[in-house]
MMTF fields as JSON, N, C-alpha, C and O atoms, coordinates in Angstrom:
{
  "mmtfVersion": "1.0.0",
  "mmtfProducer": "UNKNOWN",
  "numBonds": 395,
  "numAtoms": 396,
  "numGroups": 99,
  "numChains": 1,
  "numModels": 1,
  "chainsPerModel": [1],
  "groupsPerChain": [99],
  "chainIdList": ["A"],
  "bondAtomList": [4, 2, 8, 6, 12, 10, 16, 14, 20, 18, 24, 22, 28, 26, 32, 30, 36, 34, 40, 38, 44, 42, 48, 46, 52, 50, 56, 54, 60, 58, 64, 62, 68, 66, 72, 70, 76, 74, 80, 78, 84, 82, 88, 86, 92, 90, 96, 94, 100, 98, 104, 102, 108, 106, 112, 110, 116, 114, 120, 118, 124, 122, 128, 126, 132, 130, 136, 134, 140, 138, 144, 142, 148, 146, 152, 150, 156, 154, 160, 158, 164, 162, 168, 166, 172, 170, 176, 174, 180, 178, 184, 182, 188, 186, 192, 190, 196, 194, 200, 198, 204, 202, 208, 206, 212, 210, 216, 214, 220, 218, 224, 222, 228, 226, 232, 230, 236, 234, 240, 238, 244, 242, 248, 246, 252, 250, 256, 254, 260, 258, 264, 262, 268, 266, 272, 270, 276, 274, 280, 278, 284, 282, 288, 286, 292, 290, 296, 294, 300, 298, 304, 302, 308, 306, 312, 310, 316, 314, 320, 318, 324, 322, 328, 326, 332, 330, 336, 334, 340, 338, 344, 342, 348, 346, 352, 350, 356, 354, 360, 358, 364, 362, 368, 366, 372, 370, 376, 374, 380, 378, 384, 382, 388, 386, 392, 390],
  "bondOrderList": [1, 1, 1, 1, 1, 1, 1, 1, 1, 1, 1, 1, 1, 1, 1, 1, 1, 1, 1, 1, 1, 1, 1, 1, 1, 1, 1, 1, 1, 1, 1, 1, 1, 1, 1, 1, 1, 1, 1, 1, 1, 1, 1, 1, 1, 1, 1, 1, 1, 1, 1, 1, 1, 1, 1, 1, 1, 1, 1, 1, 1, 1, 1, 1, 1, 1, 1, 1, 1, 1, 1, 1, 1, 1, 1, 1, 1, 1, 1, 1, 1, 1, 1, 1, 1, 1, 1, 1, 1, 1, 1, 1, 1, 1, 1, 1, 1, 1],
  "groupList": [{"groupName": "MET", "atomNameList": ["N", "CA", "C", "O"], "elementList": ["N", "C", "C", "O"], "formalChargeList": [0, 0, 0, 0], "bondAtomList": [1, 0, 2, 1, 3, 2], "bondOrderList": [1, 1, 2], "singleLetterCode": "M", "chemCompType": "L-PEPTIDE LINKING"}, {"groupName": "ASN", "atomNameList": ["N", "CA", "C", "O"], "elementList": ["N", "C", "C", "O"], "formalChargeList": [0, 0, 0, 0], "bondAtomList": [1, 0, 2, 1, 3, 2], "bondOrderList": [1, 1, 2], "singleLetterCode": "N", "chemCompType": "L-PEPTIDE LINKING"}, {"groupName": "GLY", "atomNameList": ["N", "CA", "C", "O"], "elementList": ["N", "C", "C", "O"], "formalChargeList": [0, 0, 0, 0], "bondAtomList": [1, 0, 2, 1, 3, 2], "bondOrderList": [1, 1, 2], "singleLetterCode": "G", "chemCompType": "PEPTIDE LINKING"}, {"groupName": "ILE", "atomNameList": ["N", "CA", "C", "O"], "elementList": ["N", "C", "C", "O"], "formalChargeList": [0, 0, 0, 0], "bondAtomList": [1, 0, 2, 1, 3, 2], "bondOrderList": [1, 1, 2], "singleLetterCode": "I", "chemCompType": "L-PEPTIDE LINKING"}, {"groupName": "LYS", "atomNameList": ["N", "CA", "C", "O"], "elementList": ["N", "C", "C", "O"], "formalChargeList": [0, 0, 0, 0], "bondAtomList": [1, 0, 2, 1, 3, 2], "bondOrderList": [1, 1, 2], "singleLetterCode": "K", "chemCompType": "L-PEPTIDE LINKING"}, {"groupName": "THR", "atomNameList": ["N", "CA", "C", "O"], "elementList": ["N", "C", "C", "O"], "formalChargeList": [0, 0, 0, 0], "bondAtomList": [1, 0, 2, 1, 3, 2], "bondOrderList": [1, 1, 2], "singleLetterCode": "T", "chemCompType": "L-PEPTIDE LINKING"}, {"groupName": "TYR", "atomNameList": ["N", "CA", "C", "O"], "elementList": ["N", "C", "C", "O"], "formalChargeList": [0, 0, 0, 0], "bondAtomList": [1, 0, 2, 1, 3, 2], "bondOrderList": [1, 1, 2], "singleLetterCode": "Y", "chemCompType": "L-PEPTIDE LINKING"}, {"groupName": "SER", "atomNameList": ["N", "CA", "C", "O"], "elementList": ["N", "C", "C", "O"], "formalChargeList": [0, 0, 0, 0], "bondAtomList": [1, 0, 2, 1, 3, 2], "bondOrderList": [1, 1, 2], "singleLetterCode": "S", "chemCompType": "L-PEPTIDE LINKING"}, {"groupName": "GLU", "atomNameList": ["N", "CA", "C", "O"], "elementList": ["N", "C", "C", "O"], "formalChargeList": [0, 0, 0, 0], "bondAtomList": [1, 0, 2, 1, 3, 2], "bondOrderList": [1, 1, 2], "singleLetterCode": "E", "chemCompType": "L-PEPTIDE LINKING"}, {"groupName": "PHE", "atomNameList": ["N", "CA", "C", "O"], "elementList": ["N", "C", "C", "O"], "formalChargeList": [0, 0, 0, 0], "bondAtomList": [1, 0, 2, 1, 3, 2], "bondOrderList": [1, 1, 2], "singleLetterCode": "F", "chemCompType": "L-PEPTIDE LINKING"}, {"groupName": "VAL", "atomNameList": ["N", "CA", "C", "O"], "elementList": ["N", "C", "C", "O"], "formalChargeList": [0, 0, 0, 0], "bondAtomList": [1, 0, 2, 1, 3, 2], "bondOrderList": [1, 1, 2], "singleLetterCode": "V", "chemCompType": "L-PEPTIDE LINKING"}, {"groupName": "PRO", "atomNameList": ["N", "CA", "C", "O"], "elementList": ["N", "C", "C", "O"], "formalChargeList": [0, 0, 0, 0], "bondAtomList": [1, 0, 2, 1, 3, 2], "bondOrderList": [1, 1, 2], "singleLetterCode": "P", "chemCompType": "L-PEPTIDE LINKING"}, {"groupName": "CYS", "atomNameList": ["N", "CA", "C", "O"], "elementList": ["N", "C", "C", "O"], "formalChargeList": [0, 0, 0, 0], "bondAtomList": [1, 0, 2, 1, 3, 2], "bondOrderList": [1, 1, 2], "singleLetterCode": "C", "chemCompType": "L-PEPTIDE LINKING"}, {"groupName": "LEU", "atomNameList": ["N", "CA", "C", "O"], "elementList": ["N", "C", "C", "O"], "formalChargeList": [0, 0, 0, 0], "bondAtomList": [1, 0, 2, 1, 3, 2], "bondOrderList": [1, 1, 2], "singleLetterCode": "L", "chemCompType": "L-PEPTIDE LINKING"}, {"groupName": "ARG", "atomNameList": ["N", "CA", "C", "O"], "elementList": ["N", "C", "C", "O"], "formalChargeList": [0, 0, 0, 0], "bondAtomList": [1, 0, 2, 1, 3, 2], "bondOrderList": [1, 1, 2], "singleLetterCode": "R", "chemCompType": "L-PEPTIDE LINKING"}, {"groupName": "ALA", "atomNameList": ["N", "CA", "C", "O"], "elementList": ["N", "C", "C", "O"], "formalChargeList": [0, 0, 0, 0], "bondAtomList": [1, 0, 2, 1, 3, 2], "bondOrderList": [1, 1, 2], "singleLetterCode": "A", "chemCompType": "L-PEPTIDE LINKING"}, {"groupName": "HIS", "atomNameList": ["N", "CA", "C", "O"], "elementList": ["N", "C", "C", "O"], "formalChargeList": [0, 0, 0, 0], "bondAtomList": [1, 0, 2, 1, 3, 2], "bondOrderList": [1, 1, 2], "singleLetterCode": "H", "chemCompType": "L-PEPTIDE LINKING"}, {"groupName": "GLN", "atomNameList": ["N", "CA", "C", "O"], "elementList": ["N", "C", "C", "O"], "formalChargeList": [0, 0, 0, 0], "bondAtomList": [1, 0, 2, 1, 3, 2], "bondOrderList": [1, 1, 2], "singleLetterCode": "Q", "chemCompType": "L-PEPTIDE LINKING"}, {"groupName": "ASP", "atomNameList": ["N", "CA", "C", "O"], "elementList": ["N", "C", "C", "O"], "formalChargeList": [0, 0, 0, 0], "bondAtomList": [1, 0, 2, 1, 3, 2], "bondOrderList": [1, 1, 2], "singleLetterCode": "D", "chemCompType": "L-PEPTIDE LINKING"}],
  "groupTypeList": [0, 1, 2, 3, 4, 1, 1, 5, 6, 6, 7, 7, 6, 1, 4, 8, 9, 7, 10, 4, 11, 5, 12, 9, 6, 7, 1, 3, 1, 13, 1, 13, 4, 1, 4, 14, 4, 11, 2, 1, 15, 8, 16, 6, 7, 4, 2, 7, 6, 6, 17, 14, 7, 0, 3, 11, 4, 8, 13, 3, 4, 18, 13, 9, 13, 1, 10, 9, 10, 17, 13, 4, 4, 3, 7, 10, 13, 7, 4, 8, 6, 5, 4, 1, 6, 3, 7, 1, 7, 13, 8, 4, 18, 17, 3, 7, 13, 9, 18],
  "groupIdList": [1, 2, 3, 4, 5, 6, 7, 8, 9, 10, 11, 12, 13, 14, 15, 16, 17, 18, 19, 20, 21, 22, 23, 24, 25, 26, 27, 28, 29, 30, 31, 32, 33, 34, 35, 36, 37, 38, 39, 40, 41, 42, 43, 44, 45, 46, 47, 48, 49, 50, 51, 52, 53, 54, 55, 56, 57, 58, 59, 60, 61, 62, 63, 64, 65, 66, 67, 68, 69, 70, 71, 72, 73, 74, 75, 76, 77, 78, 79, 80, 81, 82, 83, 84, 85, 86, 87, 88, 89, 90, 91, 92, 93, 94, 95, 96, 97, 98, 99],
  "secStructList": [7, 7, 1, 3, 3, 3, 3, 3, 3, 1, 6, 6, 6, 7, 6, 6, 1, 7, 7, 7, 3, 3, 3, 3, 3, 3, 1, 1, 7, 7, 7, 7, 7, 7, 7, 7, 7, 7, 7, 7, 1, 1, 4, 4, 4, 1, 1, 7, 2, 2, 2, 2, 1, 7, 7, 7, 2, 2, 2, 2, 2, 2, 2, 2, 2, 2, 2, 2, 2, 2, 2, 2, 6, 2, 2, 2, 2, 2, 2, 2, 2, 2, 2, 2, 2, 2, 2, 2, 2, 1, 7, 4, 4, 4, 7, 7, 1, 7, 7],
  "xCoordList": [25.452, 24.719, 23.45, 23.089, 22.746, 21.591, 21.258, 21.787, 20.238, 19.489, 19.659, 20.179, 19.348, 19.339, 20.521, 21.239, 20.989, 22.532, 22.284, 21.834, 22.874, 22.447, 23.998, 25.026, 24.088, 25.363, 25.164, 24.201, 26.426, 27.283, 28.21, 29.22, 28.294, 30.113, 30.206, 29.242, 31.803, 32.206, 31.689, 31.231, 32.325, 32.2, 30.499, 30.339, 29.996, 28.512, 28.119, 27.343, 29.067, 28.614, 29.806, 29.455, 30.397, 31.73, 32.693, 33.259, 32.718, 33.33, 35.038, 35.433, 35.842, 36.966, 37.705, 38.896, 36.177, 36.667, 36.703, 36.495, 37.12, 37.403, 36.085, 35.186, 36.475, 34.881, 34.69, 34.045, 35.157, 35.495, 33.834, 32.936, 33.671, 32.195, 32.629, 33.739, 31.251, 31.025, 29.743, 28.923, 29.219, 27.706, 27.599, 28.362, 26.769, 25.755, 24.976, 23.797, 25.403, 24.358, 23.305, 23.77, 21.621, 21.309, 19.625, 19.241, 18.861, 17.426, 16.512, 15.371, 16.82, 16.229, 16.95, 18.062, 16.057, 16.252, 17.157, 16.433, 18.094, 18.695, 18.816, 19.687, 18.253, 18.179, 18.76, 18.375, 20.582, 22.211, 21.48, 20.363, 22.514, 22.585, 23.484, 24.222, 23.109, 23.778, 24.501, 25.181, 24.691, 24.975, 26.34, 26.636, 27.57, 28.807, 28.726, 27.616, 29.603, 29.986, 31.239, 31.84, 31.706, 33.417, 34.307, 33.863, 35.206, 35.82, 36.872, 37.133, 37.777, 39.2, 39.914, 39.749, 40.824, 41.78, 42.48, 42.52, 43.319, 44.037, 44.081, 45.004, 42.972, 42.789, 43.8, 44.831, 42.858, 43.795, 45.4, 46.11, 45.685, 47.186, 48.158, 49.377, 47.724, 48.215, 47.541, 46.325, 48.256, 48.054, 48.275, 49.014, 47.656, 47.278, 46.539, 45.717, 46.909, 46.179, 44.632, 43.59, 45.054, 43.549, 43.248, 42.244, 43.932, 42.765, 41.953, 40.91, 42.978, 42.457, 41.147, 40.14, 40.971, 40.256, 38.826, 37.885, 38.763, 37.675, 36.512, 36.685, 35.161, 34.16, 33.649, 33.848, 33.184, 32.468, 31.14, 30.344, 31.463, 30.365, 28.894, 28.045, 28.858, 27.11, 26.917, 25.71, 27.759, 27.551, 26.643, 25.56, 27.667, 27.219, 25.929, 25.018, 25.713, 24.481, 23.326, 22.246, 23.608, 22.382, 21.974, 20.771, 23.307, 22.736, 22.003, 20.898, 22.37, 21.671, 20.552, 19.564, 20.21, 18.799, 17.713, 16.675, 18.169, 17.815, 17.667, 16.756, 17.849, 17.964, 17.016, 15.935, 16.909, 16.068, 14.604, 13.652, 14.718, 13.488, 12.169, 11.058, 13.219, 12.66, 12.535, 11.333, 13.333, 12.545, 11.324, 10.641, 11.315, 10.032, 8.909, 7.783, 9.48, 7.862, 7.291, 6.182, 8.661, 8.167, 7.481, 6.468, 8.216, 7.58, 5.622, 4.547, 6.24, 4.253, 4.109, 4.137, 3.931, 3.265, 2.933, 1.854, 4.202, 3.819, 3.322, 2.813, 3.418, 2.08, 1.224, 0.653, 0.462, -0.927, -1.769, -2.981, -0.527, -0.92, -1.294, -2.309, -0.139, -0.308, -1.578, -2.265, -1.985, -3.177, -4.334, -5.323, -4.452, -5.323, -5.996, -7.162, -4.233, -4.63, -4.795, -5.516, -4.358, -5.488, -6.042, -6.344, -6.822, -8.15, -8.994, -10.079, -8.788, -9.665, -9.66, -10.6, -8.661, -7.974, -8.812, -9.518, -8.997, -9.461, -10.075, -10.288, -10.529, -11.424, -10.921, -9.975, -11.185, -10.891, -10.349, -9.404, -10.563, -10.122, -8.921, -8.077, -8.489, -7.503, -5.848, -4.708, -6.262, -4.762, -4.5, -4.977, -3.446, -2.635, -0.537, 0.372, -0.563, 0.398, 1.081, 2.258, 0.06, 0.472, 0.337, 1.017, -1.046, -1.856, -1.324, -2.16],
  "yCoordList": [-24.684, -25.13, -25.561, -25.826, -25.594, -25.976, -27.396, -27.761, -28.088, -29.216, -30.292, -30.158, -31.07, -32.711, -32.708, -32.681, -32.734, -33.947, -35.136, -35.578, -35.732, -37.466, -37.749, -37.355, -38.275, -38.646, -40.529, -41.163, -40.985, -42.226, -42.758, -42.098, -43.865, -44.425, -44.859, -45.086, -45.122, -46.299, -47.883, -48.854, -47.15, -48.849, -49.59, -50.72, -49.107, -49.19, -50.318, -51.251, -49.91, -50.342, -51.797, -52.93, -51.639, -52.731, -52.429, -51.362, -53.92, -53.626, -53.518, -52.388, -54.032, -53.725, -52.091, -51.788, -51.017, -49.778, -49.706, -50.362, -48.427, -47.991, -47.005, -46.72, -46.52, -46.053, -44.715, -44.002, -44.275, -42.768, -42.461, -43.25, -41.169, -40.563, -39.689, -39.279, -39.555, -38.679, -38.169, -38.875, -37.203, -36.693, -36.008, -35.159, -36.424, -35.904, -35.228, -35.58, -33.916, -33.081, -33.343, -33.656, -33.246, -33.213, -32.605, -32.029, -32.688, -32.021, -33.235, -33.134, -34.117, -35.548, -35.799, -35.344, -36.926, -37.844, -39.221, -40.168, -39.451, -40.705, -41.812, -42.67, -41.853, -42.95, -43.952, -45.121, -43.094, -44.035, -44.802, -44.688, -45.598, -46.494, -45.019, -44.153, -45.188, -43.936, -44.925, -44.062, -45.816, -46.613, -46.971, -47.868, -46.286, -46.679, -47.913, -48.422, -48.546, -50.037, -50.279, -49.697, -51.141, -51.541, -51.603, -52.394, -51.211, -51.278, -51.649, -51.989, -51.363, -51.593, -50.716, -49.817, -50.696, -49.295, -48.978, -47.859, -50.123, -50.137, -49.416, -48.688, -49.693, -49.093, -48.032, -48.103, -46.498, -45.657, -45.59, -44.635, -46.165, -45.852, -46.713, -46.556, -47.23, -48.259, -48.279, -48.104, -48.478, -48.323, -47.085, -46.249, -46.875, -46.291, -45.514, -45.739, -44.004, -42.699, -43.516, -43.583, -44.154, -44.842, -46.115, -46.779, -46.392, -47.606, -46.494, -46.626, -45.367, -44.233, -44.107, -44.201, -43.907, -43.046, -43.366, -42.598, -44.669, -45.591, -45.75, -45.868, -45.772, -45.446, -46.91, -47.478, -47.469, -49.078, -48.764, -47.845, -50.038, -49.769, -50.396, -50.704, -50.478, -50.82, -49.719, -49.558, -48.439, -47.437, -46.677, -46.094, -47.013, -46.467, -47.177, -46.391, -48.22, -48.725, -48.217, -47.975, -48.02, -47.699, -46.421, -46.195, -45.023, -43.672, -44.149, -43.64, -44.905, -44.643, -45.459, -44.837, -46.357, -47.143, -45.939, -45.601, -45.496, -44.3, -43.571, -42.965, -42.828, -41.839, -42.436, -41.902, -43.319, -44.044, -43.851, -43.139, -44.601, -44.822, -43.374, -43.307, -42.456, -41.2, -40.939, -40.965, -40.688, -40.196, -40.906, -40.448, -41.896, -42.906, -42.621, -42.825, -41.867, -41.201, -40.279, -40.404, -38.72, -37.478, -38.23, -37.921, -39.03, -39.388, -40.049, -40.066, -40.374, -40.97, -40.017, -39.541, -39.042, -37.682, -36.882, -36.523, -36.779, -36.02, -36.118, -35.215, -37.672, -38.637, -38.321, -37.78, -38.552, -38.248, -37.025, -36.908, -35.803, -34.447, -34.114, -33.543, -34.636, -34.547, -34.654, -33.667, -36.057, -36.668, -36.181, -35.999, -35.922, -34.914, -33.683, -33.372, -32.758, -31.382, -31.848, -31.147, -32.687, -33.017, -33.424, -33.402, -34.369, -34.942, -33.59, -33.623, -32.62, -31.801, -30.548, -29.754, -30.4, -29.471, -30.195, -29.36, -31.265, -31.901, -33.012, -33.42, -33.802, -34.711, -35.963, -36.437, -36.659, -38.011, -38.922, -39.607, -39.154, -39.508, -39.066, -39.947, -37.899, -37.171, -37.427, -37.002, -38.05, -38.394, -39.539, -40.648, -39.047, -40.781, -40.84, -41.624, -39.948, -39.3, -40.505, -40.853, -41.068, -42.373, -43.766, -44.659, -43.863, -44.246, -45.822, -46.648],
  "zCoordList": [14.526, 13.046, 13.512, 14.659, 12.292, 12.246, 11.427, 10.377, 12.195, 11.995, 12.891, 13.999, 12.559, 13.609, 13.711, 12.711, 14.914, 15.205, 15.725, 16.782, 14.264, 14.577, 15.496, 14.945, 16.567, 17.164, 17.337, 17.767, 16.836, 17.038, 16.982, 16.736, 17.136, 17.664, 16.593, 15.862, 16.208, 15.117, 15.308, 14.705, 17.247, 17.512, 18.038, 18.5, 17.92, 17.425, 16.522, 16.725, 15.15, 14.037, 14.012, 13.684, 14.189, 13.822, 15.252, 15.489, 16.311, 17.418, 16.539, 16.824, 15.875, 14.966, 14.804, 14.737, 14.769, 14.97, 16.786, 17.806, 16.282, 18.112, 18.222, 17.432, 19.924, 20.037, 19.709, 20.477, 18.682, 17.802, 18.026, 17.735, 18.592, 18.664, 17.321, 16.982, 16.646, 15.295, 15.096, 15.685, 14.489, 14.488, 13.059, 12.599, 12.616, 11.156, 11.127, 11.119, 11.099, 10.85, 9.75, 8.654, 9.893, 8.849, 8.76, 9.778, 7.864, 8.01, 8.131, 7.681, 8.57, 9.1, 9.899, 10.168, 10.554, 11.438, 11.247, 10.94, 11.318, 10.432, 11.95, 11.81, 12.964, 13.635, 13.82, 13.827, 14.12, 14.423, 15.58, 16.085, 15.79, 16.825, 17.829, 17.359, 19.086, 19.571, 20.796, 21.353, 21.326, 22.384, 22.353, 21.563, 23.288, 23.155, 23.091, 23.25, 22.901, 23.275, 22.966, 22.064, 23.685, 23.119, 22.093, 21.261, 21.8, 20.178, 20.903, 22.057, 19.142, 19.63, 19.608, 18.783, 20.406, 21.015, 20.211, 19.699, 19.894, 18.593, 17.287, 16.921, 16.606, 15.387, 14.98, 14.311, 15.913, 15.324, 15.99, 15.674, 16.494, 16.982, 15.822, 15.754, 15.327, 14.504, 12.999, 12.936, 11.841, 10.646, 10.021, 10.541, 8.868, 7.603, 8.116, 9.004, 7.304, 7.266, 6.881, 7.534, 5.363, 4.929, 5.724, 5.465, 6.492, 8.179, 9.357, 9.999, 9.281, 10.532, 9.781, 10.483, 8.449, 8.168, 7.942, 8.14, 7.474, 7.338, 8.172, 9.385, 7.607, 8.342, 8.334, 7.26, 9.058, 9.409, 7.919, 7.725, 7.136, 6.525, 6.779, 5.942, 8.004, 8.562, 8.935, 9.115, 9.257, 9.659, 8.278, 8.222, 7.28, 5.821, 5.327, 5.066, 5.181, 5.231, 5.998, 5.46, 7.53, 7.871, 7.532, 7.396, 7.283, 6.901, 5.643, 5.46, 4.886, 3.329, 3.796, 3.406, 4.327, 4.459, 5.001, 4.433, 6.041, 7.084, 6.297, 6.86, 4.981, 4.073, 3.31, 3.559, 2.472, 1.785, 2.693, 2.375, 3.762, 4.857, 4.302, 3.776, 4.848, 5.32, 3.717, 3.454, 2.494, 1.498, 0.633, -0.283, 1.124, 0.879, 1.3, 0.846, 2.692, 3.584, 2.64, 2.122, 2.316, 1.629, 0.15, -0.478, -0.024, -1.431, -1.512, -2.112, -0.633, -0.137, 0.166, -0.969, 0.885, 1.479, -0.044, -0.516, -0.534, -1.891, -2.871, -3.536, -3.209, -3.971, -3.891, -4.838, -2.268, -1.929, -1.854, -2.034, -1.434, -1.697, -2.931, -3.329, -3.63, -5.235, -5.833, -6.097, -6.104, -6.082, -5.373, -6.084, -4.132, -4.165, -4.583, -4.827, -4.579, -5.713, -7.152, -7.862, -7.568, -8.865, -9.149, -10.342, -7.96, -8.313, -8.072, -8.653, -7.477, -7.056, -8.244, -8.216, -9.211, -10.074, -11.096, -11.662, -11.508, -12.96, -12.717, -11.575, -14.111, -14.289, -13.521, -14.15, -12.432, -12.489, -13.954, -13.564, -15.306, -16.203, -16.197, -16.363, -16.051, -16.598, -15.472, -15.662, -14.653, -13.473, -13.845, -13.606, -14.64, -14.811, -14.028, -14.302, -13.315, -12.668, -12.016, -12.111, -11.322, -9.806, -9.952, -9.447, -11.034, -11.204, -11.903, -12.269]
}
């Protein structure tokens, strides 16, 4: 598989979850918590399929937050590139995309 392998454990985000390892492949580094922490050994042995299939909300929040941070970096770089490109091609008073 191509991409960056972002490893984490459910219990790194919520001690009520098991120590289940999981990974997310991406084209960006998601900076997920990757230290194994003690968790709830009975999380998967008891409960419904729904309960066993849950992902810690804290992990979901961290995923989105890290994606937004990366998008912000890309956006800033893209704006700077576009500003430089446009300013070299057009008169200064014609630039209104990002000002």
